[in-house]
Residue, then its C-alpha position, 0 to 999 in steps of 0.5 A: m267633586d265640587d261645581v268649580s272642579a266639574a266645570k274645569i274638567f268638563g270645560i264648561g263655564f260657571m256663573k259669578n255674580t255680584i248679588k250680595v254687593e247689590r243687595a248691600r247697596h240697596n239695603l236688602t236682605q235675601q228674603d227681601l230680594a226673594e220676595k221681590v223676584q218671587v223665589s225662596r230666600q234659599t234660591i237667592n242664597s244658592i245663587e249668591a253661593g254660585k251653587y245655582v244658575p238662575s234662569t234667564v227670566l229670574a236673572l232679568k228680574i234680579s237685574k231689574v230690581f237693582g236697576v242695572a244691566l244683567e252683565e253688571i251682576f252676572e259673569l260667565e267664568e270660562g273653564d280651562 
């Protein structure tokens, strides 16, 4: 069962994000962003793919790197 199916079954939301778009706007690779927020490139990849929801602190660090509000990067997708 994938994460989206589990979210629908259990009535929980999952997180969508625009990190890939923001990285392109700022000409950053996953590795560049990872170094700026002090995590691995694999963590950034997992967040972008929707497989990992970042901690509040990490989400705030990411939004600070891009200079935008948290809500402009992360959106909670409600389950049915």
